[in-house]
N, C-alpha and C positions, 0 to 999 in steps of 0.2 A: 786827298782825303783829309789831311791836317787842316787845310784851308776851310773845308766844309765844316769840320768840327768847330773851328773858331767862330765861323759865321753862325753856326747853329747855336752856340752859347750866347752870342750877341742877340740872336732872335729871341731866345728864352728870357734874357734879361730885359729886353724891350717889352716883351709880353707881360712880365711881372709889373713893370712900371706902369703900363697901360691899365692893368687891373687895379693898381693902387689909385690911379686917378679916377677910374670909374666907380670905385668903392666910395669915394668921397661924395659922389653925386647921389648915393643911396640906391642906385639902380641894381647894383650887385646884391645889396642886402635884401631887396624885394624878391629877387630871383632866388636867393638862398632860402628865404622864408618859405617859398613855394616848394622847394626841394626838401626842406626840412619837414614840411607837412606830409609830403609823400613818404618819407622814411617813417614818420610817426604812424601813418596808416598801415604801411607795409609790415612794420615790426611790432605793432601793438598786440599785446596778449595779456590775459589775466595774470595777476601775481598770486603769490601764496596768501595774500591778505584780501584779495578781491571779495571772497565770500564773507568776510567780516564786515563789509560795508553794504548796507541796504538803503534803498530809496523808497520814500513814500511821496507820491506826486499828485498834485491837483491837476489832473488832465481834463480834457474836454468831457469825457464820460462822467467824471466826478461833478463837474459843473451841471451837466444835464440831469444827473441823479438828484442833486440838491434842489434844482429848480422844479423838477417834475414830481418828486415825492414829498418834498418838504416846503415847497413854495419859497425857497431862499434864492435871492439874487446875490450877485457878487458885489462887495465883499461879504462873506458869510459872517454871522455872529461869532464872536471869538469863543463862546462856550462850546461851539461845535468841535473845537480841537481837544476838548477835555476827554471825550471817549477815545480819541486817537491816541493820546498820551497814556491813558489808562490801559489801553490794549497793549501798547509797547511795554509798559511796566509789568503788566500781567505775565508777559511771555519772556521776560528776562533781558530786554535790551539794556545795554549798559549806559548808552549815551544817546541823547536826541539832539540833533543839530537843526535848528530852525532857520531856514533861509527866507525869513519873512520879517518885514519891518512893521512893528506896532508902535510907530512914533506919534500917532495921533490918537486921542481918546476914541473909543468905539462909538459908532453912530447909534448903537443900541443902549448906551448908557454906561455908567460906571460899574454897575453890577456885572455887565458883560466882561469888562476888563478884570474885575475881581474873580470871576469864574475861571478865566484863563490863568490868572496868577495862581489860583488854588490848584489847578491842574498841573502847572509847572512845579509847584511846591511838592505835590504828591509824587511826581516823577522823580524829582531830586537832582538829576545830573543833566540839565538842559543847557545848551549853548544858544544864547539869544543874539539877535542881529543889531548892529549899530552902523549907521551910515556916516562915514567920515568924508569931509571935503575941505576945500580951502576957503569956503564962504564963512562969513561971520554972522550971518543973519539967523543962525540957530544957536545951540548951546556952545559956549566957549570955555566952559569949565566942567569938570566931572560932577555929576549930579549928587546932591547930598542924599545920604541914606543908601546909596548904591555902592556895594562893596567893590573894591578894586580887584582886578583879576589877580589870582595868586601866581604871578609870573614875574621874575626878576631877570634882567639880562645884564650880566656883568660886562663891562667894557663898552657899553652902548654909547656913552657920551663921546669917548675917544673915537669910536667908529664913525659916528655921525660927523664929527669934525673932519675926519680923514676922507670922508666920502660926501662932499657937499651936494653932488648931484642926486645921490640917493636920499640925502636928508630932505631935499626939497620935495621929493616925491612922498616920503614916508611920514613926515611930520605934518599933521593936519591942524588947522586953526578952528574949524567948526565941526560939530557933530550933531547927529539926531539920534537920541537914545529911545529905547522903548518907554512906554508909559510906566510910571513908578510901580503900579500893581503887578507888572510883569518883570521889570528890570530888577526889582529887589528879590525876586524868587529864583532868578537864573543862577546857575553855577558859574558860568563864564559869559562874558560879553565879547563879541567878536565883530570884526570889521567885514562888511560886505561890499565895500567900494574897491574895485580894482579896474585898472584900465587895460585895454588891449595893446598889442604892438601897433606900430605905425600904420599897418595896412588894415587895422580893425579886427584882427584875429587874436583870440585869447590863447596864447601859448605859455605864458608865464604868469606868476602871481606872487605878490609880496607876502611872505609868511607872517609879517606883523607890521603894524603902523603905530604911530605915537600920537596921543592926544592928551594935552594938559599934563604932560609928564608921565602918563600912564601908558603901558603897553597893551595894545589891543591886537591879539593874534587874528589872522585870517580865520574865516569860519571853518575851513577845512582843518587848519592847524589846531584851532581850539577844540574841535571834535576829537583830535588825537590826544591833546594835552589833558582833556577831561577824563580820558581813560587811564592816565598814568596814576600810579599809587602815590607818587611823590607830591607833597603839599607843604609849603609852596614849591613851585617848580623853578629851579635855577638854571639859567642858560648862560652861555658865553658867546661873544661874537668877536671875530677878529678877521681882518682882511676880507676874504670872500667865503666865509664859512660861519654858519650858526650851529653851535653844538648844544643840544638839549635832549634829555631823556635817552642818552646813549646814541643819539643820531647825529651824524655830521652832515648838515644840510648845505649843499653848495649854493652860493648866491652869485648873481651877476653883478655888474658894476652899479646897477640901480637897486640892489638889495632884493632882487626877486629870484625865486627858484623856478627852474624849468619843470613844467608839468609833463609827466610821463604817462600819456594816455594809454588805457588798457584795451581800448577797442571802441567800436561805434556806440552810439547811444543805446542803452539797454544792456551793456556789458555787466554793470552792477545790477543785481536783481531788484526790480522795481515793483511796487504795489500801488494801486490807486488809493487816493485818500478815501474815496467812497467805500472801497472794500474794507479798509481798516476800521473806519467809523462804524459801518454796519456790523462788522464782526463783533465789536465790543457791545453794541446795543443788543444784538441777538443773543450773545452769551448771557447778558443780564436778564434777558427774557426767557432763557432756556431754549432758544432756537438754534438752528444750524447756521454757523457763520459762513460767509463767503470764502474766507481764508481757512481752509480745513486744518492746516498744520501751522499753528502760530509759533511752534518751536524754531522756525527759521529765523526768528528775531533774537533768539537766545545768545547772549554774549556778543552782540553786534552793536555797531554804531549806526544809527539811522539818520539819514539826511532827509529833511522834509523841505519840499519846495514846489515850484510850479513848472508844468510842461505844456499847459494849454496855450495855443498860439495867442489867444486874446489877452493873456496875462502878461505878455511882453517880457518874458524872462528866457528867451531863446537867444543864444549868442553864437557868433562864428567861432569855430575851433578847427584845429587840424583835421578832426574827424568829419565834420560837416558844417554847413552854414547855419544850421538851426539846432545847436546843441544846448540842452537845458542848463541854465546856470547852476542848478543844484548838482548836476553831474560833474561840473568843473570842480566844485568843492569836494565831491566824493572822490575825484581823481587825486586831488592833493592829499586827502585823508588816506587813500590807498597807498600813495607814495611814501607817506610818513610811517604807516604801519609796516610796509614791506622793507623800507630802507634802501631801495634800489634806485637812487637818484641819478639824474642826468646832470652833467656839468659841462660848461663851455671849455673847449680846448684852449690852452694858453695861446695868447697872440703870437708869441715867438714860434710855437709849434706850427700854428696855422700858416704863417708867412714863410717859414722854413720849408714846409711841405709844398707850398705853392711854387717856391723858387725851384725846388728839386724837380717837380714834374714839368715845369715850364722849360727848364734847361734840357731835360731828357727829350721832350717833344721837339724842341728846336734842333737838337743834334740828330735825332732820328729822321726828321723830315729833310734836313739838309744833306744827310748822308745816303738817303734812299737811292737805289740804283734804277728803280723802275716804279711804275704805278702800283704794282702789287706790294712792294716794300712800303710805299707811302700809305697805302690802304691798311696794311697790316699794323703799321705804327699807330694809325688813327684808331683802328678797332681795339687796340690794346690800351692806348693811353687816354683816349677820351672817356671811356667808362671807368678808368682807374680812380679818379677822385670820388665818383659815386660809390664804387665798391668799398673804398677806404672809409667813406662816410658811414656806410652801412655797418662795416666791421667796428668802427669806433662807437657807433650808437649802441651796438650790442655790448660793448665794454663800458657803457655809461658816459661816453664823451660825445658831445655835439661838435663834430668837426665840420666847418663850413665846406660846402661842395661847389657852390657857384663860382667862387673866385678861382680855385684851382682848375675847374673845368674850362672856364674862360681863358685862363692862362695857357692851358694845353692847346686849345683851339687857335689862339692867336700865335702861339709859338709854332704850331704846325704850319699855319699859313705863312709865317715869316720864313721858316725853313724851306717851305715849298717854293717861295719866291726866290730864295737863294739858289735852290736846286735848278729852278727854271733858268735863271740868269746864267748859271755855269754850264748846264748841259741841255736845257730845254729847247734851244733854238733849232737844233737839228730835227728833233721830234716835231716841232711846230711846222717846219718846212715839209716834212713827209705828210703830215695830216693835211696841210693846205694844198699840196700837190694832188692828193688822191681823193679828197673829200667829195668831188663831183662824180667820181667813177665807182667807188667802192663803198660798201656799207660801213658804218662806224665800227661795228664789231670786227670786221676784217682789218680795218685801218689800225685799231688798237693792237691786234695780233701782229701786224707788220712792225709796229713801233716796238713791241716787246721782243719780237724775233723776226728780223728781216728775212731769215731763211725760210719762213713759212709762205713767202710769196711764190707759191707754186701750186699746181693742180694736185688734187688728192684728198683723201678723207680717212675716217676711222669707222670701224664697225661698232654700232652702239644700239642699245634698245631704247626706242622712243615711243611715246604715245602721240599719235598723229591725228590731226583734226582737219576734216574737209567740210566745207559748208557751201551751199548754193541757194539762191532765192528761187522759189517756185514761180514759174510763169514770167520770168523777168523779160523774156523776148517780147511777149505781148505788151508789157509795160513800156519797153523801149520804143515800140512802134507808136504808142499813144502819146508819149511825152516828147517835147522838143529837146534839142541837145543840151541847152542850158539847164532846163528843169531836170533832165535825166542826170546830168553831172552833179547838180546840187543834191539830188536824192541819193545818188550813189555815195557821194562824199559823206553825207550825214550818216547813212547806214554803216559804211565801213569804219567811220570814226567811232561809233558806239561799240561795234563788235571788237575792233582792234584794241580799244581801251580796256575792255574786259580781259582779252587775251593777255595783254601786257601786265595788267594788275595781277593775274594769276601766274606770272612768271613764264609765259609762253614765248616762243620765238616765232615771229612772223616770217614765214617763208616767202609767200608771194600773194598777189592778187591776180586773178584771172577773170576780168570783167567784174561780175558781182560775186564770184567765188573767192573764198578765203582758204589758204593753206597755212597751217601752223603746226608746231610740234613742241614737245616738252622733253626735258632731260638732256638738252644740248643747247648751247655749248657748255652750260654749267650742269653738273649732276644734280638731279632732283629725285630723291628716293620716293617721293609721293607723286611722281609725274602723272600716274593714272588718275589719282583723285583730283589733281589740279585740272586735268583735261575735262573730266566729267563735270566738275563744278563749273568750269567755263562754259560748257555746252548748255547746262541748265540756266546759268545766268544770262547767256546770250538769248535764249528763247524767251526768258522773262522780260528782258529789256525790249526785245522786238514787240512782245505782247503789250507792254506799256505804251509804245508809240504807234501801235497798229491803227488806232482810230485816226490819229493825226496824219499818218502816211497814206491811209485810204482816202482821206479828204484831198490830199495832194495828187494822188495818182489815179483815183477811181477804181483801185483794185485792192484786195486784201493781201497784204504781204506776209508770206510764211517762208520759213527757212528750213531746209533739210540739212542735217548734220550727220556725218559718219565718223566714228572713232575706232581706232585699232591700235594695238600695242605689239611691237615686234622688232626684230633686228633689222637695221638698215645701215647704209653707209652715209655718213654725214660729214660734210666738210666743204672745201672750196671746189666747186665744179663749174665747168663751162669750157670755153676755148682758152688757148694760151694767151690770147689778147684780152679777154674779158671773162671773168668768172664771178660767182657769188656763193655765199654760204647757204647750202641747201642740203636736201637728203634724197636718197634714191634707194628703192628696194621694193620687194613684194608686199611688205607690210603697209607701205604707203599706198600701193595700188589697191589693196583690200579696203583701206579706209575710204578711198575715193569711191569704190564700188558700193560700199555700205551707204554712203550718202545718197547715191542714186537708188539703192534698194528700198529706201523709205517709200518710194512711189508704189511699190508692189503691195505693201501692207497698209498704206495710208497713214504712216507715222512720220514724225519729223525729227526724231533722234534715234539712231541705231548704234549700239555699242557692241563691239566684238567681245566674245567670251574672254579673250586674253586680257582685255582692259578691265572688264567687269570683275574678274577674279582678283585683280590687284587692288580693288577698292575695299575688299574685305567686308562687304555688306554695309558700307557706310551710308549709302544713298538708298532712299526708298525707290523701288522700281519693280520691274517684272521681266520675265523671260518672254521673248517674242516668238521663239522657235528656232528652226535651223534653215539656212539659206545656202544655195549653191549659186554663187554669182557668176556672171559671164566671165569666161576666161579661166575659171578655177574648177578643178574636179572635186576637191575636198570641201565638204560643206562646213559652214561655220555657225555656231550657235550665237544668237544675238539677243541683246537685252535693251531695255529702255529705262532710263532714269526719269522719275516723275517728281523729284524734289531735291532739295539740297541736303547736305550731310545732317544727320540727326533728325530729319523730318519724320513725322509719324507715317507708318505704312497706310496706304489708301485702301479702303474696302474694295474699290473697283479692281485694284491690282490682285487682291486675293481671289476675287470672283473670276478674273481672267485666267489666273493660274489654275483654278479648279476646272474651268472649262477646257483649258489646254490639256489637262491630265485626262479628261474624258476622251478628247480627240486622240491622244496618244494610245489610249486603250482600245480605239476602234469603235467606241460607242457613239456613232455619228449622230443619231437622232438626239440623244441626251446632250451631246456637245453642242449641236446646232442650237438647241433651246437655250442652253446656258450662255452661248455667245450672243444670241438674239436679245437676251435680257440686258446686255450692255449696248443699248441702242445708240448712244452718243460716241461710241468707240469705233473708229474706222477699222482698226486692226481686228476687233472682235467681229465686225460685220464681214470682213474679208474671210475670216475663218468660218463663219456661219455658212457663207455661200459654198465654200469648199466642202464642208461637212454634208450639206444637203445634196451636193452633186455626187459625192461618194455614196451616200445612202441610196440615191435614185439609181445609180449605175449598178450597184451590187452591195446590199447591206453588209455582206460578209467580206467585202473587198478590203485589202490591206493597203495602207499608205505609210511610207517610211517617215512621214512627218517633215520631209525636206521640200522646201519651195525651190523649184528650179527656175531661176530667172532667165529671161530671154533677151533682156535689154539692159543697158547700163543705167 
């Protein structure tokens, strides 16, 4: 055991080294990004500040409205935004954040720019957009007459010197400012240029950038700063933290903050630009506005932007591949208002955690006594980094998951190799010696417990499946041996695949017949549902291929299925020289009889009451009546499932049940008429004939409702 522990520790150390090498290739980082996006979606929820952020979006309906009612093509005249701002001002919005670049003079003339500037001035607290870049073909200095932002960051020069990588990203040489008529009326000017992560997804954003010695906050941050009472705003920056307005904002090594998304697109309440503009115009005219309650904007920060696909402001985010850019700024604004930031886990903590789980996985795998122990270790340790990542996220820490998960997997593999070398040779010999004679399940049982190599079994409740192809003997006579073999292999492959997908145990094939069961060797509390679902899926699969199979055979292939649930003996059965894992009991016999009983009623799926009751009404279906099968004195009530779980009840099922109720009441003429109405239902037609026969013999005759079958 001591040797195993040492080898396990070595396997864990090697696994960690391998993760370190793979991390340098960037592959682990890409995997971790995907897992981080999954956590972001899973744990996203609105904050206490989500209601304080509203969106006004130029969506496709707004473009259509402007085109159809006002004859305006895109881009709209800038004076159109005046009523929008006036409406927000009218209803008490504190700040408007415009994710729109007005860097070129309006195509409608300078008066149009002046109209927008006047509207911005009337509103008062508007954040305008500036595009920053590294190109110098635009403005390289702060425009004259445009006030600098009232923001000062203490320690900025020292921080930029200490973080040259961040400085290269944050300091911009060129800029595109709004036209003067607009720029001089804004309260804040903010940067709208931000880059995605290496895989093109926007998960982080720089809270500020530098141009010509001036600080330009991000659009989302400027929206928050504009709502502060402090003027000018003083911030401090040191190491990986920006402190401003009582908020301690974590930064990564590139000077960006992690965005904590609140949910899918639409989490922040959004209004169409058309609705807001029309509301102001109708209020001025004394009409009824589209937005009935404008008070929703009171004391809120409103982010204005685009969501129409043709306006090209949809970006990949952890929430979706087409997330409006305005909602990304709304997310940053929400984070700043709520103050519940995410921060990267320290590198030492990340690598220390990776080493710990890798060593634990290596030791666990190397020390495992059997396959169950190894499986248990894998089931516990492989999800552990993911669970730790979820818990850390809840605490505001982004703990990488991909590296520790990979470390666990590699350490488990290394430990398993050690275990195999030390103890696996004997097990390999046993499997090699018996693989041609026994099923894999029995071999695994022998490896775990050599004492199980004996005849016997255990009493257990199973749901049992019997199926058979209708008229297969005639098909066999029509086809040659090769074609028949191919047909049978194709059919059995389709059906067996569904049985195994639903967790069934394949007992045997008998020609075209299939015998399977559920709830052994592994316990399955929902074994009845699995079996019924399997039966419905098998019938649907055969229906999908019926035309193709008819073309190959010249016959319409249909399958009869019988299901029953009950106690049987299941285990190793056979001779002392050769046995297999199978089941034996009256419940299995009844399932077989029900498969054949389909012929009497013209059905193709017959389910015993014992099975149907365990499904708790999960499947749409109907009662078929009571049968007394050959070899049994006690009748059994049987049912037919007509769809998968959650499917809508079919009207024909209700009609059949109503007709059956008439038959049970002895109203033969009414029952026959009701069954005749279901002309395409073989079971209904069988009942109709029975009812007419009873009425003809003696209208007052009694029938106990039990079909006494005379053949299997």
